[in-house]
mmCIF file of the N, C-alpha and C atoms, coordinates in Angstrom:
data_MODEL
# 
_entry.id   MODEL 
# 
loop_
_atom_site.group_PDB 
_atom_site.id 
_atom_site.type_symbol 
_atom_site.label_atom_id 
_atom_site.label_alt_id 
_atom_site.label_comp_id 
_atom_site.label_asym_id 
_atom_site.label_entity_id 
_atom_site.label_seq_id 
_atom_site.pdbx_PDB_ins_code 
_atom_site.Cartn_x 
_atom_site.Cartn_y 
_atom_site.Cartn_z 
_atom_site.occupancy 
_atom_site.B_iso_or_equiv 
_atom_site.pdbx_formal_charge 
_atom_site.auth_seq_id 
_atom_site.auth_comp_id 
_atom_site.auth_asym_id 
_atom_site.auth_atom_id 
_atom_site.pdbx_PDB_model_num 
ATOM 1   N N  . MET A 1 1  ? 0.839   -1.187 0.000  1.00 0.00 ? 1  MET A N  1 
ATOM 2   C CA . MET A 1 1  ? 0.000   0.000  0.000  1.00 0.00 ? 1  MET A CA 1 
ATOM 3   C C  . MET A 1 1  ? 0.881   1.247  0.000  1.00 0.00 ? 1  MET A C  1 
ATOM 4   N N  . SER A 1 2  ? 0.368   2.311  -0.554 1.00 0.00 ? 2  SER A N  1 
ATOM 5   C CA . SER A 1 2  ? 1.113   3.561  -0.584 1.00 0.00 ? 2  SER A CA 1 
ATOM 6   C C  . SER A 1 2  ? 0.383   4.633  0.220  1.00 0.00 ? 2  SER A C  1 
ATOM 7   N N  . ARG A 1 3  ? 1.145   5.628  0.625  1.00 0.00 ? 3  ARG A N  1 
ATOM 8   C CA . ARG A 1 3  ? 0.560   6.737  1.380  1.00 0.00 ? 3  ARG A CA 1 
ATOM 9   C C  . ARG A 1 3  ? -0.041  7.726  0.393  1.00 0.00 ? 3  ARG A C  1 
ATOM 10  N N  . ARG A 1 4  ? -1.228  8.180  0.677  1.00 0.00 ? 4  ARG A N  1 
ATOM 11  C CA . ARG A 1 4  ? -1.905  9.197  -0.119 1.00 0.00 ? 4  ARG A CA 1 
ATOM 12  C C  . ARG A 1 4  ? -2.115  10.426 0.740  1.00 0.00 ? 4  ARG A C  1 
ATOM 13  N N  . GLU A 1 5  ? -2.229  11.565 0.083  1.00 0.00 ? 5  GLU A N  1 
ATOM 14  C CA . GLU A 1 5  ? -2.451  12.822 0.797  1.00 0.00 ? 5  GLU A CA 1 
ATOM 15  C C  . GLU A 1 5  ? -3.527  13.611 0.080  1.00 0.00 ? 5  GLU A C  1 
ATOM 16  N N  . THR A 1 6  ? -4.398  14.239 0.842  1.00 0.00 ? 6  THR A N  1 
ATOM 17  C CA . THR A 1 6  ? -5.412  15.109 0.280  1.00 0.00 ? 6  THR A CA 1 
ATOM 18  C C  . THR A 1 6  ? -5.566  16.319 1.187  1.00 0.00 ? 6  THR A C  1 
ATOM 19  N N  . HIS A 1 7  ? -6.072  17.403 0.648  1.00 0.00 ? 7  HIS A N  1 
ATOM 20  C CA . HIS A 1 7  ? -6.301  18.625 1.421  1.00 0.00 ? 7  HIS A CA 1 
ATOM 21  C C  . HIS A 1 7  ? -7.776  18.981 1.318  1.00 0.00 ? 7  HIS A C  1 
ATOM 22  N N  . THR A 1 8  ? -8.311  19.507 2.380  1.00 0.00 ? 8  THR A N  1 
ATOM 23  C CA . THR A 1 8  ? -9.704  19.923 2.385  1.00 0.00 ? 8  THR A CA 1 
ATOM 24  C C  . THR A 1 8  ? -9.851  21.214 3.190  1.00 0.00 ? 8  THR A C  1 
ATOM 25  N N  . GLY A 1 9  ? -10.777 22.044 2.786  1.00 0.00 ? 9  GLY A N  1 
ATOM 26  C CA . GLY A 1 9  ? -11.038 23.291 3.502  1.00 0.00 ? 9  GLY A CA 1 
ATOM 27  C C  . GLY A 1 9  ? -12.111 23.083 4.545  1.00 0.00 ? 9  GLY A C  1 
ATOM 28  N N  . GLU A 1 10 ? -11.958 23.732 5.662  1.00 0.00 ? 10 GLU A N  1 
ATOM 29  C CA . GLU A 1 10 ? -12.909 23.589 6.765  1.00 0.00 ? 10 GLU A CA 1 
ATOM 30  C C  . GLU A 1 10 ? -13.321 24.962 7.282  1.00 0.00 ? 10 GLU A C  1 
ATOM 31  N N  . LEU A 1 11 ? -14.534 25.047 7.760  1.00 0.00 ? 11 LEU A N  1 
ATOM 32  C CA . LEU A 1 11 ? -15.005 26.214 8.497  1.00 0.00 ? 11 LEU A CA 1 
ATOM 33  C C  . LEU A 1 11 ? -15.319 25.718 9.897  1.00 0.00 ? 11 LEU A C  1 
ATOM 34  N N  . LEU A 1 12 ? -14.659 26.269 10.889 1.00 0.00 ? 12 LEU A N  1 
ATOM 35  C CA . LEU A 1 12 ? -14.815 25.826 12.274 1.00 0.00 ? 12 LEU A CA 1 
ATOM 36  C C  . LEU A 1 12 ? -15.790 26.721 13.015 1.00 0.00 ? 12 LEU A C  1 
ATOM 37  N N  . THR A 1 13 ? -16.749 26.110 13.682 1.00 0.00 ? 13 THR A N  1 
ATOM 38  C CA . THR A 1 13 ? -17.671 26.815 14.568 1.00 0.00 ? 13 THR A CA 1 
ATOM 39  C C  . THR A 1 13 ? -17.440 26.282 15.974 1.00 0.00 ? 13 THR A C  1 
ATOM 40  N N  . THR A 1 14 ? -17.153 27.171 16.905 1.00 0.00 ? 14 THR A N  1 
ATOM 41  C CA . THR A 1 14 ? -16.852 26.767 18.279 1.00 0.00 ? 14 THR A CA 1 
ATOM 42  C C  . THR A 1 14 ? -18.070 26.954 19.184 1.00 0.00 ? 14 THR A C  1 
ATOM 43  N N  . LYS A 1 15 ? -17.960 26.408 20.384 1.00 0.00 ? 15 LYS A N  1 
ATOM 44  C CA . LYS A 1 15 ? -18.987 26.500 21.417 1.00 0.00 ? 15 LYS A CA 1 
ATOM 45  C C  . LYS A 1 15 ? -20.346 25.986 20.954 1.00 0.00 ? 15 LYS A C  1 
ATOM 46  N N  . SER A 1 16 ? -20.340 24.943 20.167 1.00 0.00 ? 16 SER A N  1 
ATOM 47  C CA . SER A 1 16 ? -21.565 24.312 19.696 1.00 0.00 ? 16 SER A CA 1 
ATOM 48  C C  . SER A 1 16 ? -22.127 23.428 20.807 1.00 0.00 ? 16 SER A C  1 
ATOM 49  N N  . SER A 1 17 ? -23.411 23.154 20.750 1.00 0.00 ? 17 SER A N  1 
ATOM 50  C CA . SER A 1 17 ? -24.017 22.297 21.773 1.00 0.00 ? 17 SER A CA 1 
ATOM 51  C C  . SER A 1 17 ? -23.532 20.854 21.653 1.00 0.00 ? 17 SER A C  1 
ATOM 52  N N  . ARG A 1 18 ? -23.171 20.436 20.432 1.00 0.00 ? 18 ARG A N  1 
ATOM 53  C CA . ARG A 1 18 ? -22.616 19.096 20.230 1.00 0.00 ? 18 ARG A CA 1 
ATOM 54  C C  . ARG A 1 18 ? -21.715 19.109 18.989 1.00 0.00 ? 18 ARG A C  1 
ATOM 55  N N  . PRO A 1 19 ? -20.679 18.291 18.992 1.00 0.00 ? 19 PRO A N  1 
ATOM 56  C CA . PRO A 1 19 ? -19.792 18.230 17.831 1.00 0.00 ? 19 PRO A CA 1 
ATOM 57  C C  . PRO A 1 19 ? -20.515 17.598 16.639 1.00 0.00 ? 19 PRO A C  1 
ATOM 58  N N  . ARG A 1 20 ? -20.265 18.144 15.440 1.00 0.00 ? 20 ARG A N  1 
ATOM 59  C CA . ARG A 1 20 ? -20.841 17.546 14.231 1.00 0.00 ? 20 ARG A CA 1 
ATOM 60  C C  . ARG A 1 20 ? -20.061 18.023 13.007 1.00 0.00 ? 20 ARG A C  1 
ATOM 61  N N  . VAL A 1 21 ? -20.213 17.289 11.916 1.00 0.00 ? 21 VAL A N  1 
ATOM 62  C CA . VAL A 1 21 ? -19.554 17.616 10.652 1.00 0.00 ? 21 VAL A CA 1 
ATOM 63  C C  . VAL A 1 21 ? -20.624 17.668 9.574  1.00 0.00 ? 21 VAL A C  1 
ATOM 64  N N  . ASP A 1 22 ? -20.677 18.768 8.842  1.00 0.00 ? 22 ASP A N  1 
ATOM 65  C CA . ASP A 1 22 ? -21.621 18.921 7.734  1.00 0.00 ? 22 ASP A CA 1 
ATOM 66  C C  . ASP A 1 22 ? -20.840 19.164 6.448  1.00 0.00 ? 22 ASP A C  1 
ATOM 67  N N  . ARG A 1 23 ? -21.240 18.508 5.375  1.00 0.00 ? 23 ARG A N  1 
ATOM 68  C CA . ARG A 1 23 ? -20.612 18.711 4.072  1.00 0.00 ? 23 ARG A CA 1 
ATOM 69  C C  . ARG A 1 23 ? -21.245 19.941 3.430  1.00 0.00 ? 23 ARG A C  1 
ATOM 70  N N  . VAL A 1 24 ? -20.428 20.821 2.867  1.00 0.00 ? 24 VAL A N  1 
ATOM 71  C CA . VAL A 1 24 ? -20.900 22.044 2.218  1.00 0.00 ? 24 VAL A CA 1 
ATOM 72  C C  . VAL A 1 24 ? -20.916 21.794 0.708  1.00 0.00 ? 24 VAL A C  1 
ATOM 73  N N  . GLU A 1 25 ? -21.713 22.549 -0.026 1.00 0.00 ? 25 GLU A N  1 
ATOM 74  C CA . GLU A 1 25 ? -21.873 22.358 -1.466 1.00 0.00 ? 25 GLU A CA 1 
ATOM 75  C C  . GLU A 1 25 ? -20.556 22.345 -2.231 1.00 0.00 ? 25 GLU A C  1 
ATOM 76  N N  . ASP A 1 26 ? -19.585 23.142 -1.815 1.00 0.00 ? 26 ASP A N  1 
ATOM 77  C CA . ASP A 1 26 ? -18.319 23.225 -2.557 1.00 0.00 ? 26 ASP A CA 1 
ATOM 78  C C  . ASP A 1 26 ? -17.365 22.068 -2.248 1.00 0.00 ? 26 ASP A C  1 
ATOM 79  N N  . GLY A 1 27 ? -17.815 21.104 -1.438 1.00 0.00 ? 27 GLY A N  1 
ATOM 80  C CA . GLY A 1 27 ? -16.989 19.944 -1.123 1.00 0.00 ? 27 GLY A CA 1 
ATOM 81  C C  . GLY A 1 27 ? -16.205 20.065 0.165  1.00 0.00 ? 27 GLY A C  1 
ATOM 82  N N  . SER A 1 28 ? -16.230 21.232 0.779  1.00 0.00 ? 28 SER A N  1 
ATOM 83  C CA . SER A 1 28 ? -15.537 21.408 2.054  1.00 0.00 ? 28 SER A CA 1 
ATOM 84  C C  . SER A 1 28 ? -16.466 20.968 3.187  1.00 0.00 ? 28 SER A C  1 
ATOM 85  N N  . TYR A 1 29 ? -15.999 21.105 4.409  1.00 0.00 ? 29 TYR A N  1 
ATOM 86  C CA . TYR A 1 29 ? -16.777 20.697 5.570  1.00 0.00 ? 29 TYR A CA 1 
ATOM 87  C C  . TYR A 1 29 ? -16.964 21.869 6.523  1.00 0.00 ? 29 TYR A C  1 
ATOM 88  N N  . LYS A 1 30 ? -18.109 21.896 7.195  1.00 0.00 ? 30 LYS A N  1 
ATOM 89  C CA . LYS A 1 30 ? -18.338 22.802 8.318  1.00 0.00 ? 30 LYS A CA 1 
ATOM 90  C C  . LYS A 1 30 ? -18.300 21.915 9.554  1.00 0.00 ? 30 LYS A C  1 
ATOM 91  N N  . VAL A 1 31 ? -17.354 22.190 10.444 1.00 0.00 ? 31 VAL A N  1 
ATOM 92  C CA . VAL A 1 31 ? -17.168 21.364 11.630 1.00 0.00 ? 31 VAL A CA 1 
ATOM 93  C C  . VAL A 1 31 ? -17.538 22.189 12.857 1.00 0.00 ? 31 VAL A C  1 
ATOM 94  N N  . CYS A 1 32 ? -18.455 21.666 13.659 1.00 0.00 ? 32 CYS A N  1 
ATOM 95  C CA . CYS A 1 32 ? -18.865 22.319 14.900 1.00 0.00 ? 32 CYS A CA 1 
ATOM 96  C C  . CYS A 1 32 ? -18.258 21.551 16.062 1.00 0.00 ? 32 CYS A C  1 
ATOM 97  N N  . VAL A 1 33 ? -17.632 22.273 16.978 1.00 0.00 ? 33 VAL A N  1 
ATOM 98  C CA . VAL A 1 33 ? -17.042 21.659 18.165 1.00 0.00 ? 33 VAL A CA 1 
ATOM 99  C C  . VAL A 1 33 ? -17.573 22.376 19.400 1.00 0.00 ? 33 VAL A C  1 
ATOM 100 N N  . SER A 1 34 ? -17.525 21.704 20.536 1.00 0.00 ? 34 SER A N  1 
ATOM 101 C CA . SER A 1 34 ? -18.049 22.303 21.764 1.00 0.00 ? 34 SER A CA 1 
ATOM 102 C C  . SER A 1 34 ? -16.999 23.116 22.514 1.00 0.00 ? 34 SER A C  1 
ATOM 103 N N  . SER A 1 35 ? -15.730 22.931 22.189 1.00 0.00 ? 35 SER A N  1 
ATOM 104 C CA . SER A 1 35 ? -14.658 23.653 22.884 1.00 0.00 ? 35 SER A CA 1 
ATOM 105 C C  . SER A 1 35 ? -14.622 25.124 22.505 1.00 0.00 ? 35 SER A C  1 
ATOM 106 N N  . ALA A 1 36 ? -14.124 25.923 23.432 1.00 0.00 ? 36 ALA A N  1 
ATOM 107 C CA . ALA A 1 36 ? -13.901 27.343 23.171 1.00 0.00 ? 36 ALA A CA 1 
ATOM 108 C C  . ALA A 1 36 ? -12.565 27.506 22.428 1.00 0.00 ? 36 ALA A C  1 
ATOM 109 N N  . PRO A 1 37 ? -12.430 28.564 21.636 1.00 0.00 ? 37 PRO A N  1 
ATOM 110 C CA . PRO A 1 37 ? -11.195 28.777 20.885 1.00 0.00 ? 37 PRO A CA 1 
ATOM 111 C C  . PRO A 1 37 ? -10.088 29.388 21.751 1.00 0.00 ? 37 PRO A C  1 
ATOM 112 N N  . GLU A 1 38 ? -9.624  28.651 22.714 1.00 0.00 ? 38 GLU A N  1 
ATOM 113 C CA . GLU A 1 38 ? -8.572  29.156 23.595 1.00 0.00 ? 38 GLU A CA 1 
ATOM 114 C C  . GLU A 1 38 ? -7.500  28.091 23.788 1.00 0.00 ? 38 GLU A C  1 
ATOM 115 N N  . ARG A 1 39 ? -6.255  28.500 23.694 1.00 0.00 ? 39 ARG A N  1 
ATOM 116 C CA . ARG A 1 39 ? -5.094  27.621 23.887 1.00 0.00 ? 39 ARG A CA 1 
ATOM 117 C C  . ARG A 1 39 ? -5.139  26.350 23.029 1.00 0.00 ? 39 ARG A C  1 
ATOM 118 N N  . GLY A 1 40 ? -5.717  26.442 21.828 1.00 0.00 ? 40 GLY A N  1 
ATOM 119 C CA . GLY A 1 40 ? -5.721  25.323 20.902 1.00 0.00 ? 40 GLY A CA 1 
ATOM 120 C C  . GLY A 1 40 ? -6.745  24.242 21.168 1.00 0.00 ? 40 GLY A C  1 
ATOM 121 N N  . LYS A 1 41 ? -7.621  24.449 22.145 1.00 0.00 ? 41 LYS A N  1 
ATOM 122 C CA . LYS A 1 41 ? -8.618  23.414 22.492 1.00 0.00 ? 41 LYS A CA 1 
ATOM 123 C C  . LYS A 1 41 ? -9.549  23.104 21.318 1.00 0.00 ? 41 LYS A C  1 
ATOM 124 N N  . ALA A 1 42 ? -10.051 24.144 20.663 1.00 0.00 ? 42 ALA A N  1 
ATOM 125 C CA . ALA A 1 42 ? -10.978 23.934 19.546 1.00 0.00 ? 42 ALA A CA 1 
ATOM 126 C C  . ALA A 1 42 ? -10.271 23.245 18.377 1.00 0.00 ? 42 ALA A C  1 
ATOM 127 N N  . ASN A 1 43 ? -9.025  23.595 18.107 1.00 0.00 ? 43 ASN A N  1 
ATOM 128 C CA . ASN A 1 43 ? -8.276  22.949 17.031 1.00 0.00 ? 43 ASN A CA 1 
ATOM 129 C C  . ASN A 1 43 ? -8.064  21.466 17.319 1.00 0.00 ? 43 ASN A C  1 
ATOM 130 N N  . ARG A 1 44 ? -7.727  21.129 18.550 1.00 0.00 ? 44 ARG A N  1 
ATOM 131 C CA . ARG A 1 44 ? -7.533  19.716 18.912 1.00 0.00 ? 44 ARG A CA 1 
ATOM 132 C C  . ARG A 1 44 ? -8.841  18.937 18.757 1.00 0.00 ? 44 ARG A C  1 
ATOM 133 N N  . GLU A 1 45 ? -9.950  19.541 19.196 1.00 0.00 ? 45 GLU A N  1 
ATOM 134 C CA . GLU A 1 45 ? -11.234 18.863 19.048 1.00 0.00 ? 45 GLU A CA 1 
ATOM 135 C C  . GLU A 1 45 ? -11.615 18.752 17.570 1.00 0.00 ? 45 GLU A C  1 
ATOM 136 N N  . LEU A 1 46 ? -11.325 19.777 16.784 1.00 0.00 ? 46 LEU A N  1 
ATOM 137 C CA . LEU A 1 46 ? -11.580 19.729 15.345 1.00 0.00 ? 46 LEU A CA 1 
ATOM 138 C C  . LEU A 1 46 ? -10.899 18.517 14.718 1.00 0.00 ? 46 LEU A C  1 
ATOM 139 N N  . LEU A 1 47 ? -9.619  18.312 15.026 1.00 0.00 ? 47 LEU A N  1 
ATOM 140 C CA . LEU A 1 47 ? -8.882  17.190 14.453 1.00 0.00 ? 47 LEU A CA 1 
ATOM 141 C C  . LEU A 1 47 ? -9.462  15.855 14.893 1.00 0.00 ? 47 LEU A C  1 
ATOM 142 N N  . THR A 1 48 ? -9.864  15.757 16.151 1.00 0.00 ? 48 THR A N  1 
ATOM 143 C CA . THR A 1 48 ? -10.464 14.522 16.658 1.00 0.00 ? 48 THR A CA 1 
ATOM 144 C C  . THR A 1 48 ? -11.795 14.231 15.971 1.00 0.00 ? 48 THR A C  1 
ATOM 145 N N  . VAL A 1 49 ? -12.660 15.225 15.887 1.00 0.00 ? 49 VAL A N  1 
ATOM 146 C CA . VAL A 1 49 ? -13.986 15.057 15.294 1.00 0.00 ? 49 VAL A CA 1 
ATOM 147 C C  . VAL A 1 49 ? -13.873 14.738 13.805 1.00 0.00 ? 49 VAL A C  1 
ATOM 148 N N  . LEU A 1 50 ? -13.013 15.463 13.099 1.00 0.00 ? 50 LEU A N  1 
ATOM 149 C CA . LEU A 1 50 ? -12.874 15.253 11.665 1.00 0.00 ? 50 LEU A CA 1 
ATOM 150 C C  . LEU A 1 50 ? -12.221 13.902 11.348 1.00 0.00 ? 50 LEU A C  1 
ATOM 151 N N  . ALA A 1 51 ? -11.220 13.517 12.134 1.00 0.00 ? 51 ALA A N  1 
ATOM 152 C CA . ALA A 1 51 ? -10.584 12.208 11.927 1.00 0.00 ? 51 ALA A CA 1 
ATOM 153 C C  . ALA A 1 51 ? -11.607 11.084 12.105 1.00 0.00 ? 51 ALA A C  1 
ATOM 154 N N  . SER A 1 52 ? -12.433 11.186 13.116 1.00 0.00 ? 52 SER A N  1 
ATOM 155 C CA . SER A 1 52 ? -13.476 10.189 13.351 1.00 0.00 ? 52 SER A CA 1 
ATOM 156 C C  . SER A 1 52 ? -14.463 10.151 12.183 1.00 0.00 ? 52 SER A C  1 
ATOM 157 N N  . HIS A 1 53 ? -14.863 11.316 11.720 1.00 0.00 ? 53 HIS A N  1 
ATOM 158 C CA . HIS A 1 53 ? -15.820 11.408 10.614 1.00 0.00 ? 53 HIS A CA 1 
ATOM 159 C C  . HIS A 1 53 ? -15.252 10.802 9.327  1.00 0.00 ? 53 HIS A C  1 
ATOM 160 N N  . LEU A 1 54 ? -13.965 11.051 9.058  1.00 0.00 ? 54 LEU A N  1 
ATOM 161 C CA . LEU A 1 54 ? -13.331 10.562 7.828  1.00 0.00 ? 54 LEU A CA 1 
ATOM 162 C C  . LEU A 1 54 ? -12.816 9.132  7.950  1.00 0.00 ? 54 LEU A C  1 
ATOM 163 N N  . GLY A 1 55 ? -12.796 8.592  9.160  1.00 0.00 ? 55 GLY A N  1 
ATOM 164 C CA . GLY A 1 55 ? -12.342 7.232  9.365  1.00 0.00 ? 55 GLY A CA 1 
ATOM 165 C C  . GLY A 1 55 ? -10.832 7.067  9.270  1.00 0.00 ? 55 GLY A C  1 
ATOM 166 N N  . VAL A 1 56 ? -10.094 8.102  9.697  1.00 0.00 ? 56 VAL A N  1 
ATOM 167 C CA . VAL A 1 56 ? -8.632  8.028  9.709  1.00 0.00 ? 56 VAL A CA 1 
ATOM 168 C C  . VAL A 1 56 ? -8.136  8.221  11.138 1.00 0.00 ? 56 VAL A C  1 
ATOM 169 N N  . LYS A 1 57 ? -6.866  7.872  11.359 1.00 0.00 ? 57 LYS A N  1 
ATOM 170 C CA . LYS A 1 57 ? -6.275  8.075  12.677 1.00 0.00 ? 57 LYS A CA 1 
ATOM 171 C C  . LYS A 1 57 ? -6.033  9.562  12.901 1.00 0.00 ? 57 LYS A C  1 
ATOM 172 N N  . LYS A 1 58 ? -6.083  9.983  14.149 1.00 0.00 ? 58 LYS A N  1 
ATOM 173 C CA . LYS A 1 58 ? -5.837  11.393 14.474 1.00 0.00 ? 58 LYS A CA 1 
ATOM 174 C C  . LYS A 1 58 ? -4.428  11.813 14.055 1.00 0.00 ? 58 LYS A C  1 
ATOM 175 N N  . SER A 1 59 ? -3.485  10.881 14.077 1.00 0.00 ? 59 SER A N  1 
ATOM 176 C CA . SER A 1 59 ? -2.112  11.190 13.675 1.00 0.00 ? 59 SER A CA 1 
ATOM 177 C C  . SER A 1 59 ? -1.979  11.409 12.164 1.00 0.00 ? 59 SER A C  1 
ATOM 178 N N  . GLU A 1 60 ? -3.001  11.060 11.391 1.00 0.00 ? 60 GLU A N  1 
ATOM 179 C CA . GLU A 1 60 ? -2.963  11.204 9.935  1.00 0.00 ? 60 GLU A CA 1 
ATOM 180 C C  . GLU A 1 60 ? -3.603  12.502 9.454  1.00 0.00 ? 60 GLU A C  1 
ATOM 181 N N  . ILE A 1 61 ? -3.988  13.360 10.373 1.00 0.00 ? 61 ILE A N  1 
ATOM 182 C CA . ILE A 1 61 ? -4.680  14.595 10.014 1.00 0.00 ? 61 ILE A CA 1 
ATOM 183 C C  . ILE A 1 61 ? -4.003  15.769 10.710 1.00 0.00 ? 61 ILE A C  1 
ATOM 184 N N  . SER A 1 62 ? -3.839  16.887 9.992  1.00 0.00 ? 62 SER A N  1 
ATOM 185 C CA . SER A 1 62 ? -3.163  18.049 10.575 1.00 0.00 ? 62 SER A CA 1 
ATOM 186 C C  . SER A 1 62 ? -3.673  19.347 9.941  1.00 0.00 ? 62 SER A C  1 
ATOM 187 N N  . ILE A 1 63 ? -3.492  20.434 10.664 1.00 0.00 ? 63 ILE A N  1 
ATOM 188 C CA . ILE A 1 63 ? -3.866  21.756 10.168 1.00 0.00 ? 63 ILE A CA 1 
ATOM 189 C C  . ILE A 1 63 ? -2.671  22.320 9.413  1.00 0.00 ? 63 ILE A C  1 
ATOM 190 N N  . VAL A 1 64 ? -2.861  22.651 8.140  1.00 0.00 ? 64 VAL A N  1 
ATOM 191 C CA . VAL A 1 64 ? -1.803  23.221 7.308  1.00 0.00 ? 64 VAL A CA 1 
ATOM 192 C C  . VAL A 1 64 ? -1.806  24.741 7.427  1.00 0.00 ? 64 VAL A C  1 
ATOM 193 N N  . ARG A 1 65 ? -3.006  25.319 7.400  1.00 0.00 ? 65 ARG A N  1 
ATOM 194 C CA . ARG A 1 65 ? -3.138  26.772 7.452  1.00 0.00 ? 65 ARG A CA 1 
ATOM 195 C C  . ARG A 1 65 ? -4.407  27.127 8.212  1.00 0.00 ? 65 ARG A C  1 
ATOM 196 N N  . GLY A 1 66 ? -4.351  28.186 9.008  1.00 0.00 ? 66 GLY A N  1 
ATOM 197 C CA . GLY A 1 66 ? -5.526  28.684 9.704  1.00 0.00 ? 66 GLY A CA 1 
ATOM 198 C C  . GLY A 1 66 ? -5.594  28.347 11.177 1.00 0.00 ? 66 GLY A C  1 
ATOM 199 N N  . GLU A 1 67 ? -4.462  28.151 11.824 1.00 0.00 ? 67 GLU A N  1 
ATOM 200 C CA . GLU A 1 67 ? -4.441  27.821 13.255 1.00 0.00 ? 67 GLU A CA 1 
ATOM 201 C C  . GLU A 1 67 ? -5.276  28.789 14.088 1.00 0.00 ? 67 GLU A C  1 
ATOM 202 N N  . LYS A 1 68 ? -5.274  30.065 13.734 1.00 0.00 ? 68 LYS A N  1 
ATOM 203 C CA . LYS A 1 68 ? -5.986  31.072 14.526 1.00 0.00 ? 68 LYS A CA 1 
ATOM 204 C C  . LYS A 1 68 ? -7.169  31.674 13.772 1.00 0.00 ? 68 LYS A C  1 
ATOM 205 N N  . SER A 1 69 ? -7.654  30.948 12.776 1.00 0.00 ? 69 SER A N  1 
ATOM 206 C CA . SER A 1 69 ? -8.755  31.423 11.948 1.00 0.00 ? 69 SER A CA 1 
ATOM 207 C C  . SER A 1 69 ? -9.887  30.402 11.962 1.00 0.00 ? 69 SER A C  1 
ATOM 208 N N  . ARG A 1 70 ? -11.087 30.836 11.632 1.00 0.00 ? 70 ARG A N  1 
ATOM 209 C CA . ARG A 1 70 ? -12.208 29.902 11.497 1.00 0.00 ? 70 ARG A CA 1 
ATOM 210 C C  . ARG A 1 70 ? -12.069 29.077 10.228 1.00 0.00 ? 70 ARG A C  1 
ATOM 211 N N  . ASN A 1 71 ? -11.426 29.657 9.207  1.00 0.00 ? 71 ASN A N  1 
ATOM 212 C CA . ASN A 1 71 ? -11.202 28.959 7.942  1.00 0.00 ? 71 ASN A CA 1 
ATOM 213 C C  . ASN A 1 71 ? -9.866  28.248 8.007  1.00 0.00 ? 71 ASN A C  1 
ATOM 214 N N  . LYS A 1 72 ? -9.873  26.954 7.766  1.00 0.00 ? 72 LYS A N  1 
ATOM 215 C CA . LYS A 1 72 ? -8.664  26.154 7.925  1.00 0.00 ? 72 LYS A CA 1 
ATOM 216 C C  . LYS A 1 72 ? -8.426  25.304 6.684  1.00 0.00 ? 72 LYS A C  1 
ATOM 217 N N  . LEU A 1 73 ? -7.176  24.985 6.442  1.00 0.00 ? 73 LEU A N  1 
ATOM 218 C CA . LEU A 1 73 ? -6.811  24.023 5.417  1.00 0.00 ? 73 LEU A CA 1 
ATOM 219 C C  . LEU A 1 73 ? -6.257  22.813 6.149  1.00 0.00 ? 73 LEU A C  1 
ATOM 220 N N  . ILE A 1 74 ? -6.854  21.657 5.902  1.00 0.00 ? 74 ILE A N  1 
ATOM 221 C CA . ILE A 1 74 ? -6.517  20.427 6.613  1.00 0.00 ? 74 ILE A CA 1 
ATOM 222 C C  . ILE A 1 74 ? -5.843  19.451 5.652  1.00 0.00 ? 74 ILE A C  1 
ATOM 223 N N  . ARG A 1 75 ? -4.757  18.817 6.106  1.00 0.00 ? 75 ARG A N  1 
ATOM 224 C CA . ARG A 1 75 ? -4.087  17.763 5.341  1.00 0.00 ? 75 ARG A CA 1 
ATOM 225 C C  . ARG A 1 75 ? -4.484  16.417 5.948  1.00 0.00 ? 75 ARG A C  1 
ATOM 226 N N  . VAL A 1 76 ? -4.872  15.484 5.082  1.00 0.00 ? 76 VAL A N  1 
ATOM 227 C CA . VAL A 1 76 ? -5.187  14.138 5.518  1.00 0.00 ? 76 VAL A CA 1 
ATOM 228 C C  . VAL A 1 76 ? -4.262  13.180 4.760  1.00 0.00 ? 76 VAL A C  1 
ATOM 229 N N  . GLU A 1 77 ? -3.429  12.434 5.505  1.00 0.00 ? 77 GLU A N  1 
ATOM 230 C CA . GLU A 1 77 ? -2.543  11.439 4.921  1.00 0.00 ? 77 GLU A CA 1 
ATOM 231 C C  . GLU A 1 77 ? -3.058  10.068 5.351  1.00 0.00 ? 77 GLU A C  1 
ATOM 232 N N  . TYR A 1 78 ? -3.147  9.144  4.401  1.00 0.00 ? 78 TYR A N  1 
ATOM 233 C CA . TYR A 1 78 ? -3.721  7.854  4.718  1.00 0.00 ? 78 TYR A CA 1 
ATOM 234 C C  . TYR A 1 78 ? -3.126  6.767  3.829  1.00 0.00 ? 78 TYR A C  1 
ATOM 235 N N  . GLU A 1 79 ? -3.287  5.536  4.250  1.00 0.00 ? 79 GLU A N  1 
ATOM 236 C CA . GLU A 1 79 ? -2.840  4.377  3.471  1.00 0.00 ? 79 GLU A CA 1 
ATOM 237 C C  . GLU A 1 79 ? -3.904  4.078  2.422  1.00 0.00 ? 79 GLU A C  1 
ATOM 238 N N  . ALA A 1 80 ? -3.465  3.884  1.182  1.00 0.00 ? 80 ALA A N  1 
ATOM 239 C CA . ALA A 1 80 ? -4.415  3.573  0.111  1.00 0.00 ? 80 ALA A CA 1 
ATOM 240 C C  . ALA A 1 80 ? -4.204  2.174  -0.422 1.00 0.00 ? 80 ALA A C  1 
# 
């Protein structure tokens, strides 16, 4: 098997009543997390929620751009 990589755009919404992932028309995702955007808590929850939704390990997903923004670029590396 070989390693594959893909990038996806995300819009993060914090302080949601429950975590969820919604697909947007342009192919990106809107991810809602319950954590507040302080000290990286929301980003860590984003990676956990999105990894679970995509069926990949948390170690295979990372934020490429947008650490301090609602709009993020996410890299997903996986075995194909």
